[in-house]
C-alpha positions as CSV (number, residue, x, y, z in Angstrom):
1,M,-0.1,-0.1,0.1
2,I,1.1,3.7,-1.2
3,E,-0.5,6.4,0.0
4,H,0.4,10.5,0.0
5,T,-0.6,13.6,1.5
6,I,0.3,17.2,0.1
7,I,0.3,20.0,2.3
8,S,0.5,22.5,0.0
9,Q,0.8,25.6,2.7
10,R,4.4,23.9,3.9
11,N,5.1,22.9,0.4
12,Y,5.4,18.9,1.6
13,A,3.9,16.0,0.4
14,Y,4.5,12.9,3.0
15,V,4.4,9.5,1.1
16,V,4.3,6.4,2.9
17,I,5.1,3.4,1.6
18,K,3.7,-0.2,3.7
19,Q,3.2,-3.9,3.3
20,S,5.6,-5.3,0.2
21,P,4.3,-3.1,-2.8
22,D,5.2,-4.4,-6.2
23,M,6.8,-2.4,-9.0
24,E,2.7,-2.1,-10.7
25,A,1.9,-0.4,-7.0
26,F,5.2,2.1,-7.5
27,L,4.1,3.0,-10.7
28,S,0.2,3.4,-9.9
29,A,0.9,5.4,-6.9
30,S,3.6,7.6,-8.7
31,R,1.0,8.4,-11.2
32,I,-1.8,9.3,-8.8
33,F,0.8,12.0,-6.8
34,V,1.9,13.5,-10.0
35,N,-1.9,13.8,-11.0
36,D,-2.7,15.6,-7.4
37,P,-4.0,18.6,-8.0
38,D,-2.0,19.9,-5.1
39,F,1.4,18.8,-6.6
40,S,4.2,20.7,-8.0
41,P,7.9,19.8,-8.9
42,G,9.0,21.8,-5.9
43,L,7.7,20.2,-3.1
44,N,9.8,18.6,-0.3
45,R,9.1,14.9,-0.1
46,L,9.7,12.3,2.6
47,C,9.1,9.1,1.2
48,D,8.9,6.8,4.3
49,F,9.5,3.2,3.9
50,S,10.5,2.5,7.7
51,Q,6.8,0.3,7.1
52,A,7.6,-1.7,4.1
53,D,8.8,-4.7,2.9
54,L,11.5,-4.7,0.4
55,N,13.2,-7.7,0.5
56,H,11.8,-8.2,-2.9
57,A,13.1,-5.3,-4.5
58,T,15.8,-5.8,-6.5
59,M,18.6,-3.6,-8.6
60,T,16.5,-4.3,-11.9
61,D,13.5,-3.0,-10.2
62,L,15.3,0.1,-8.6
63,L,16.9,1.1,-12.2
64,A,13.5,0.7,-13.9
65,Y,11.8,2.8,-11.5
66,A,14.5,4.9,-11.3
67,K,14.3,5.4,-15.1
68,F,10.4,5.9,-14.9
69,A,10.8,8.4,-12.0
70,K,12.9,10.6,-14.1
71,A,10.9,10.8,-17.3
72,N,7.6,11.0,-15.0
73,I,7.7,12.8,-11.8
74,P,8.8,16.2,-12.0
75,L,11.2,17.2,-9.3
76,A,12.6,21.3,-9.3
77,A,16.6,21.3,-8.2
78,E,15.8,23.0,-5.2
79,A,13.4,20.1,-3.8
80,R,14.2,17.9,-0.9
81,V,13.5,14.4,-1.0
82,A,13.9,12.4,2.2
83,L,14.0,8.5,2.1
84,V,13.3,6.7,5.2
85,S,14.9,2.9,5.0
86,P,12.8,0.2,6.2
87,G,16.3,-1.3,8.0
88,D,20.1,-1.8,7.3
89,A,19.7,-4.3,4.6
90,K,17.6,-1.7,1.8
91,L,19.8,1.4,3.1
92,G,21.9,0.7,0.4
93,L,19.2,0.4,-1.9
94,L,17.7,3.5,-1.6
95,K,21.8,5.1,-1.7
96,S,21.7,3.5,-5.1
97,F,18.3,5.2,-6.4
98,V,19.6,8.4,-5.0
99,S,22.9,8.1,-6.9
100,M,20.2,7.9,-10.1
101,I,18.5,10.9,-9.9
102,P,20.4,13.8,-11.0
103,V,17.7,16.5,-9.8
104,G,16.9,17.6,-6.4
105,K,18.3,17.0,-3.2
106,F,18.3,13.5,-1.8
107,R,19.3,12.2,1.8
108,V,18.5,8.6,3.2
109,F,17.5,8.5,6.8
110,Q,17.4,5.2,9.0
111,D,15.2,7.9,11.6
112,P,11.8,8.7,10.5
113,A,12.1,11.8,13.0
114,D,15.6,13.2,11.4
115,A,13.9,12.9,7.8
116,V,11.0,14.9,9.2
117,A,13.7,17.5,10.8
118,W,15.7,17.8,7.4
119,I,12.4,18.6,5.4
120,K,10.9,21.1,8.2
121,E,14.5,22.8,7.9
122,A,13.9,23.2,4.2
123,S,10.5,25.2,5.0
124,V,12.2,27.1,7.7
125,V,14.8,28.2,5.3
126,A,12.3,29.1,2.4
127,A,10.2,31.0,4.6
128,G,13.0,33.2,5.5
129,A,13.9,33.8,1.9
130,G,11.0,35.8,1.2
131,T,12.1,38.0,3.9
132,S,14.3,41.1,4.1
């Protein structure tokens, strides 16, 4: 199961991945996300895999999804994307994914609270940029 919530006032999207989604679930959820009326390429995103079982995920799947994401999920250069790993075993897989996406500011986290803090920091910086 993959669900998202966009809080446009905070320029923030929360995507939660649970259970053991297959590639079609990721593709479908991505299309729904991009077609959300509140979606924008500049959204900071927290993708929380901490409740997911990715034991079936392979490097081939990762390459295929990265190719899809680059072509179909617009991402602004300044947008932050935090990925929360489901555990040490898949940390490397998520870091490999990050290395395949040339746009955006990606970080992989093991603790969801650290990911939230990093995303919130971006909102504070953006809000401060508009003041003189």
